[in-house]
C-alpha positions as CSV (number, residue, x, y, z in Angstrom):
1,M,-33.5,-153.5,-135.3
2,K,-34.7,-153.8,-138.9
3,N,-32.2,-156.5,-139.6
4,V,-33.4,-158.8,-136.9
5,N,-35.4,-161.0,-139.2
6,W,-36.9,-163.3,-136.5
7,L,-38.3,-160.4,-134.5
8,S,-41.6,-159.2,-136.0
9,N,-42.9,-157.0,-133.2
10,L,-41.7,-155.7,-129.9
11,K,-43.5,-153.3,-127.6
12,L,-42.8,-152.1,-124.1
13,R,-45.8,-150.8,-122.2
14,G,-46.8,-149.4,-118.8
15,S,-49.8,-148.0,-117.2
16,Y,-50.8,-146.3,-114.0
17,G,-54.2,-145.3,-112.7
18,T,-56.4,-144.7,-109.6
19,T,-60.1,-145.1,-109.0
20,G,-62.5,-145.2,-106.1
21,S,-64.2,-148.3,-104.6
22,D,-67.3,-148.5,-102.5
23,S,-66.9,-152.1,-101.5
24,G,-67.6,-152.9,-97.9
25,I,-69.5,-149.7,-97.2
26,G,-72.9,-150.2,-95.7
27,A,-75.8,-147.8,-96.2
28,W,-76.3,-144.8,-93.9
29,R,-73.0,-145.1,-92.0
30,W,-72.4,-141.4,-92.4
31,T,-75.4,-140.3,-90.3
32,N,-77.4,-141.1,-87.2
33,I,-79.8,-144.1,-87.5
34,F,-82.1,-145.8,-85.2
35,Q,-83.2,-149.5,-85.2
36,K,-85.9,-151.4,-83.6
37,T,-85.3,-153.1,-80.2
38,T,-87.2,-154.6,-77.3
39,G,-90.5,-152.8,-77.0
40,Y,-93.0,-152.4,-74.2
41,V,-96.6,-153.2,-73.5
42,F,-99.0,-150.3,-73.1
43,G,-102.6,-151.4,-72.5
44,N,-103.2,-154.3,-74.8
45,S,-100.6,-153.3,-77.4
46,L,-97.0,-154.2,-77.9
47,N,-95.0,-151.1,-79.0
48,D,-91.6,-151.2,-80.7
49,G,-88.6,-149.7,-79.0
50,L,-85.9,-147.6,-80.7
51,L,-82.2,-148.0,-80.2
52,P,-79.4,-145.7,-81.6
53,G,-77.5,-147.5,-84.3
54,A,-73.8,-147.5,-84.9
55,M,-71.9,-144.3,-84.2
56,P,-71.9,-142.4,-87.5
57,N,-68.8,-141.1,-89.4
58,P,-69.7,-138.0,-91.4
59,N,-66.3,-138.1,-93.1
60,I,-66.7,-141.6,-94.5
61,T,-65.5,-141.9,-98.1
62,W,-64.6,-144.5,-100.7
63,S,-61.4,-146.4,-100.6
64,T,-58.8,-145.6,-103.3
65,V,-57.5,-148.3,-105.6
66,T,-54.1,-147.6,-107.3
67,M,-52.8,-149.9,-110.0
68,W,-49.8,-150.0,-112.2
69,D,-48.5,-152.4,-114.8
70,V,-45.4,-152.9,-116.8
71,G,-45.0,-155.4,-119.6
72,I,-43.6,-156.5,-122.9
73,E,-45.5,-157.6,-126.0
74,Y,-43.7,-159.5,-128.8
75,G,-44.1,-161.3,-132.1
76,L,-41.6,-163.7,-133.6
77,F,-41.2,-165.5,-136.9
78,N,-43.6,-163.4,-138.9
79,N,-45.9,-163.2,-135.8
80,K,-46.5,-166.9,-135.8
81,L,-45.5,-166.8,-132.1
82,R,-47.0,-163.9,-130.2
83,G,-47.0,-163.3,-126.5
84,E,-47.1,-160.9,-123.5
85,L,-45.4,-160.8,-120.1
86,S,-46.5,-158.4,-117.5
87,Y,-46.0,-157.5,-113.9
88,W,-48.7,-155.6,-112.0
89,S,-49.4,-154.3,-108.6
90,K,-52.6,-153.0,-106.9
91,I,-53.0,-151.1,-103.6
92,E,-56.3,-150.4,-102.0
93,S,-55.9,-147.7,-99.3
94,D,-58.3,-145.9,-96.9
95,I,-60.4,-149.1,-96.6
96,L,-63.2,-148.7,-94.1
97,G,-62.6,-150.5,-90.8
98,T,-63.0,-150.1,-87.1
99,R,-59.9,-149.0,-85.2
100,T,-58.9,-150.8,-82.0
101,G,-59.4,-148.7,-78.9
102,S,-61.5,-148.3,-75.9
103,T,-64.3,-145.9,-75.0
104,P,-65.8,-144.9,-71.7
105,T,-68.8,-147.1,-70.7
106,T,-70.8,-143.9,-70.4
107,L,-70.5,-143.3,-74.1
108,G,-73.0,-146.2,-74.8
109,A,-71.6,-146.9,-78.3
110,S,-68.6,-148.5,-80.0
111,L,-66.1,-146.7,-82.2
112,P,-67.3,-145.8,-85.7
113,A,-65.7,-147.3,-88.8
114,V,-63.1,-145.0,-90.4
115,N,-61.1,-145.0,-93.6
116,Y,-57.6,-146.2,-92.7
117,A,-56.7,-149.8,-93.6
118,Q,-54.6,-150.8,-96.6
119,R,-54.3,-154.0,-98.7
120,S,-52.0,-154.8,-101.6
121,W,-51.8,-157.4,-104.5
122,D,-48.8,-158.3,-106.7
123,G,-48.9,-160.6,-109.7
124,V,-47.5,-161.7,-113.0
125,E,-49.3,-162.7,-116.2
126,V,-48.0,-164.6,-119.2
127,N,-49.7,-165.6,-122.4
128,L,-48.5,-167.2,-125.6
129,T,-50.1,-167.9,-129.0
130,W,-48.8,-169.9,-131.9
131,N,-50.5,-169.7,-135.3
132,D,-49.5,-171.9,-138.2
133,R,-50.8,-173.8,-141.2
134,V,-50.0,-177.3,-142.5
135,G,-51.6,-177.8,-145.9
136,E,-55.3,-177.1,-145.5
137,F,-55.1,-177.4,-141.7
138,N,-55.0,-174.0,-139.9
139,Y,-54.6,-174.0,-136.2
140,E,-53.9,-171.7,-133.3
141,L,-52.4,-173.0,-130.0
142,Y,-52.7,-170.7,-127.0
143,G,-52.0,-170.6,-123.3
144,N,-52.2,-168.1,-120.4
145,L,-51.2,-168.1,-116.8
146,G,-51.5,-165.7,-113.9
147,Y,-50.1,-165.7,-110.4
148,A,-51.1,-163.3,-107.7
149,V,-50.6,-162.9,-103.9
150,D,-52.1,-160.4,-101.5
151,Q,-51.5,-159.1,-98.0
152,W,-52.8,-156.7,-95.4
153,D,-50.4,-153.7,-95.2
154,L,-52.2,-151.8,-92.5
155,I,-54.9,-153.1,-90.2
156,D,-55.6,-152.4,-86.5
157,E,-54.9,-155.3,-84.2
158,P,-54.3,-155.8,-80.5
159,E,-50.6,-155.1,-79.7
160,A,-50.2,-158.7,-78.5
161,Y,-50.7,-159.9,-82.0
162,T,-47.5,-158.4,-83.2
163,D,-45.2,-157.9,-80.2
164,G,-44.1,-161.6,-80.0
165,T,-46.6,-162.6,-77.3
166,Y,-47.7,-165.4,-79.7
167,K,-45.2,-167.6,-81.5
168,D,-44.4,-166.2,-85.0
169,N,-47.2,-163.7,-84.4
170,W,-49.5,-166.3,-85.9
171,R,-52.6,-164.4,-84.8
172,S,-51.7,-161.3,-86.8
173,A,-53.1,-160.5,-90.2
174,L,-50.4,-158.0,-91.1
175,N,-48.4,-159.0,-94.1
176,K,-50.6,-162.0,-94.5
177,P,-53.3,-162.8,-97.2
178,A,-56.9,-162.0,-96.5
179,N,-58.0,-165.6,-97.5
180,R,-56.4,-168.0,-95.1
181,V,-57.5,-171.5,-94.2
182,G,-57.8,-172.2,-90.5
183,G,-58.7,-175.1,-88.2
184,Y,-57.4,-177.8,-85.9
185,I,-54.4,-179.9,-86.8
186,S,-55.6,-183.5,-87.5
187,K,-53.4,-186.5,-86.5
188,G,-55.8,-188.9,-88.3
189,I,-58.4,-191.2,-87.1
190,I,-58.0,-193.2,-83.9
191,R,-58.2,-196.6,-85.6
192,T,-57.2,-199.2,-83.0
193,Q,-57.5,-199.8,-79.3
194,A,-53.7,-199.6,-79.0
195,E,-53.8,-196.0,-80.4
196,L,-56.6,-195.1,-78.0
197,D,-54.7,-196.5,-75.0
198,A,-51.6,-194.6,-76.0
199,L,-53.3,-191.2,-75.4
200,P,-52.2,-189.3,-72.2
201,E,-54.3,-190.1,-69.1
202,G,-57.1,-187.5,-68.7
203,F,-56.8,-186.3,-72.3
204,T,-60.0,-184.8,-73.7
205,Q,-61.2,-183.2,-76.9
206,F,-63.7,-180.4,-76.5
207,G,-64.5,-181.7,-73.0
208,R,-65.1,-185.3,-74.3
209,V,-63.1,-188.4,-73.8
210,P,-61.8,-189.7,-77.2
211,I,-63.3,-192.9,-78.6
212,L,-62.4,-195.3,-81.4
213,G,-63.1,-194.1,-84.9
214,T,-63.0,-190.4,-84.2
215,I,-60.5,-187.8,-85.4
216,L,-57.5,-187.1,-83.1
217,F,-56.3,-183.5,-83.0
218,E,-52.8,-182.2,-82.1
219,D,-52.5,-180.5,-78.7
220,I,-50.4,-177.5,-79.5
221,R,-51.5,-174.8,-77.0
222,G,-52.8,-174.2,-73.5
223,Q,-54.9,-171.5,-71.9
224,N,-54.8,-168.0,-73.6
225,Y,-52.9,-169.5,-76.6
226,S,-49.8,-170.3,-74.5
227,E,-47.5,-172.5,-76.5
228,G,-47.2,-176.2,-75.5
229,P,-49.7,-179.0,-74.8
230,D,-52.1,-178.8,-71.9
231,G,-53.7,-182.2,-72.1
232,K,-56.9,-181.1,-73.9
233,I,-58.1,-179.9,-77.2
234,D,-60.1,-176.7,-77.2
235,G,-60.4,-173.4,-79.0
236,N,-56.8,-172.6,-78.0
237,D,-55.5,-175.3,-80.4
238,W,-57.2,-173.6,-83.5
239,T,-54.6,-172.3,-85.9
240,Y,-54.0,-171.2,-89.5
241,L,-53.3,-174.1,-91.8
242,S,-52.6,-172.5,-95.2
243,D,-52.2,-169.1,-96.8
244,N,-53.7,-170.3,-100.1
245,G,-57.3,-170.0,-99.3
246,I,-58.0,-168.9,-102.9
247,P,-56.2,-170.0,-106.1
248,R,-52.9,-168.2,-106.5
249,I,-52.5,-169.6,-110.0
250,N,-55.1,-169.4,-112.8
251,F,-54.4,-170.8,-116.2
252,G,-56.0,-171.8,-119.5
253,F,-54.9,-173.3,-122.7
254,G,-56.4,-174.7,-125.9
255,I,-56.6,-174.9,-129.6
256,N,-58.7,-173.3,-132.4
257,S,-58.4,-175.3,-135.6
258,E,-60.0,-175.5,-139.0
259,W,-59.7,-178.1,-141.8
260,K,-61.6,-177.5,-145.0
261,N,-65.2,-176.9,-143.7
262,L,-64.7,-178.5,-140.3
263,F,-63.6,-176.5,-137.2
264,V,-62.8,-177.6,-133.7
265,N,-62.2,-175.4,-130.7
266,I,-61.0,-176.8,-127.4
267,H,-60.5,-174.9,-124.2
268,F,-59.0,-176.1,-120.9
269,Q,-59.1,-174.1,-117.7
270,G,-57.6,-174.7,-114.2
271,V,-56.2,-173.3,-111.0
272,G,-53.2,-174.2,-108.8
273,A,-51.6,-173.3,-105.5
274,Y,-54.9,-173.7,-103.8
275,D,-55.8,-175.3,-100.5
276,R,-59.5,-175.7,-99.8
277,M,-61.5,-177.2,-97.0
278,V,-64.3,-179.6,-97.5
279,R,-67.3,-177.7,-96.0
280,T,-71.0,-177.4,-95.9
281,R,-73.2,-174.4,-95.6
282,N,-73.0,-174.8,-91.8
283,G,-69.2,-174.3,-91.8
284,G,-65.9,-176.1,-92.3
285,G,-65.9,-179.9,-92.2
286,V,-68.9,-182.2,-92.8
287,F,-71.4,-182.3,-90.0
288,Q,-73.4,-185.3,-88.9
289,S,-76.9,-185.3,-87.3
290,D,-80.0,-187.4,-87.1
291,R,-80.9,-186.2,-90.6
292,P,-79.7,-188.2,-93.6
293,Y,-75.9,-188.3,-93.7
294,F,-73.9,-186.8,-96.6
295,S,-73.2,-189.5,-99.2
296,I,-69.4,-189.6,-98.4
297,W,-70.2,-191.4,-95.2
298,A,-72.0,-194.1,-97.1
299,K,-68.9,-195.0,-99.0
300,D,-66.0,-195.6,-96.5
301,Y,-66.5,-194.8,-92.8
302,W,-64.8,-196.3,-89.7
303,T,-66.3,-199.4,-88.2
304,P,-64.6,-202.1,-86.1
305,E,-64.6,-204.2,-89.3
306,N,-63.2,-201.3,-91.4
307,I,-60.6,-199.7,-89.3
308,N,-58.7,-198.3,-92.3
309,A,-61.6,-196.3,-93.6
310,K,-61.2,-192.9,-95.1
311,Y,-63.8,-191.1,-92.9
312,P,-64.6,-191.2,-89.1
313,R,-67.3,-193.3,-87.6
314,V,-71.0,-192.3,-88.1
315,S,-72.7,-190.7,-85.2
316,G,-75.7,-188.7,-84.3
317,A,-73.3,-185.9,-83.3
318,W,-74.0,-182.4,-84.8
319,M,-70.9,-180.2,-85.4
320,E,-68.5,-182.1,-83.1
321,P,-65.1,-181.8,-84.8
322,E,-63.9,-185.3,-83.8
323,Y,-66.7,-186.7,-85.9
324,G,-65.8,-184.5,-88.8
325,G,-68.1,-181.6,-88.1
326,G,-65.5,-178.8,-87.7
327,E,-62.6,-177.1,-89.4
328,S,-59.5,-179.1,-89.4
329,S,-56.6,-180.2,-91.6
330,F,-58.4,-183.5,-91.9
331,W,-60.7,-181.8,-94.5
332,V,-58.0,-179.5,-96.1
333,K,-57.4,-180.8,-99.6
334,N,-55.5,-179.7,-102.7
335,G,-58.1,-177.8,-104.7
336,S,-56.1,-177.6,-107.9
337,Y,-57.7,-178.9,-111.1
338,I,-57.7,-178.9,-114.9
339,R,-61.1,-178.9,-116.6
340,L,-62.2,-179.3,-120.2
341,K,-64.3,-176.1,-120.0
342,N,-65.5,-176.0,-123.6
343,L,-65.5,-178.1,-126.7
344,N,-67.0,-176.7,-129.9
345,I,-67.2,-178.7,-133.1
346,G,-68.8,-177.3,-136.3
347,Y,-69.2,-177.9,-140.0
348,T,-69.8,-175.4,-142.7
349,L,-72.0,-176.8,-145.4
350,P,-70.7,-176.4,-149.0
351,T,-72.0,-173.2,-150.6
352,N,-73.3,-174.9,-153.7
353,L,-76.1,-176.5,-151.7
354,Y,-77.8,-173.1,-151.0
355,N,-76.3,-170.5,-153.4
356,G,-79.6,-170.1,-155.2
357,L,-81.5,-169.4,-151.9
358,G,-79.8,-166.1,-151.0
359,I,-78.0,-167.7,-148.1
360,E,-74.4,-166.8,-147.4
361,K,-73.4,-169.5,-144.9
362,V,-74.9,-172.5,-143.1
363,Q,-73.1,-174.0,-140.2
364,L,-74.0,-177.0,-138.0
365,F,-72.4,-177.2,-134.5
366,V,-72.3,-179.1,-131.3
367,N,-71.0,-177.7,-128.1
368,G,-70.2,-179.1,-124.6
369,T,-69.1,-177.4,-121.4
370,N,-67.6,-178.7,-118.2
371,L,-67.1,-182.1,-119.8
372,F,-64.6,-183.5,-117.4
373,V,-62.2,-182.5,-114.6
374,I,-58.9,-183.8,-113.3
375,S,-58.3,-183.1,-109.7
376,E,-57.1,-184.7,-106.4
377,F,-60.2,-183.1,-104.8
378,K,-62.7,-185.9,-104.7
379,E,-65.3,-185.0,-102.2
380,H,-67.3,-182.9,-104.7
381,D,-66.6,-180.9,-107.8
382,P,-63.6,-178.7,-107.1
383,E,-65.4,-175.6,-108.3
384,Q,-68.5,-176.4,-106.2
385,E,-68.6,-174.0,-103.2
386,T,-69.8,-176.5,-100.6
387,L,-70.8,-180.1,-100.3
388,D,-74.5,-179.1,-100.2
389,S,-74.5,-176.2,-102.7
390,Y,-75.7,-176.4,-106.3
391,P,-73.2,-178.5,-108.4
392,L,-71.5,-177.4,-111.5
393,M,-73.5,-178.7,-114.5
394,K,-72.4,-180.2,-117.8
395,T,-74.2,-178.8,-120.7
396,Y,-74.6,-180.1,-124.3
397,T,-75.8,-177.9,-127.1
398,G,-76.4,-178.4,-130.8
399,G,-77.6,-176.0,-133.4
400,L,-77.8,-174.6,-136.9
401,T,-76.5,-171.1,-137.9
402,I,-77.8,-169.5,-141.1
403,N,-76.3,-166.2,-142.4
404,F,-78.2,-164.4,-145.2
């Protein structure tokens, strides 16, 4: 290919390897253990009792992670344009888990965890870099993107989960991602008396009669998850809402540039294909109580004078879902975002200012991180774990670097 002038570099590559993983393995699961339990009083003293712990598994071992990767690396136009494209797969087998099964009541213990389950991941990664020079301006543009999906290949479940007892086997985790978003299906806020009057007679939500300003949920199942409405909302109506409980797409792009003694580096980072639920440390949704309400309620909540509000009415309720305190599609939002992750600006002082001092280089710089974010997710920062967890901070730094 020596006569292909536009092709500067071409490389095909592949890799394969295995390793062990001890994730998910608690201490002492291979041997008999005892734990404290209800004690007894002897004389004037309370003495601890002892209870056998989980049934041990002397053959417990690490899971095995197997990975392979195939890809292509290339350079074009005297390596001004460089890039990589790769496809990879990962399988974790012999994951520790408890098999489904029954034991005689006389055994007095549950089945031990054994190495049997399997989970797999598949993904693609792409990155591109363009280097060029225009007069005294040198720059490098770059971008990268990764997409990955996972699923459970082998996991013990009740037979009813996979034999068609439930529509589309929705309760099964087989061939489904480990991180799924679940909750009740929201039909929106009951905003007017006409909407409230239109509800079926005797309809209840979690044993309570609906009232104005609360969230209305879709009645999709009856007792024992039987398909079809039964005139009430309860645990049977809980379902999975999205398979994208973690970002499936991760990407970044930016520029590194230099003009004379000035340099500027800009890096953007983001995620896509991501559905996340607004939640607190108490669980999905945003609870209410007699404690101070979360600030979102202070902005736009339902009242008879504000029937088109974004959030349900304020109440002293605790985790009641119709007031927002539970997992539901009402709180599931698009978690995708683009963030200016890092901005670095520097200037190298002219060498004639310090040549006689034995100094090689002097640079001034300012740096900022997490400067702004663009996202449809508005309840809090899209990278913040929960509404009441520590927020992501902006930082600003300035400094002087002297090389001797």
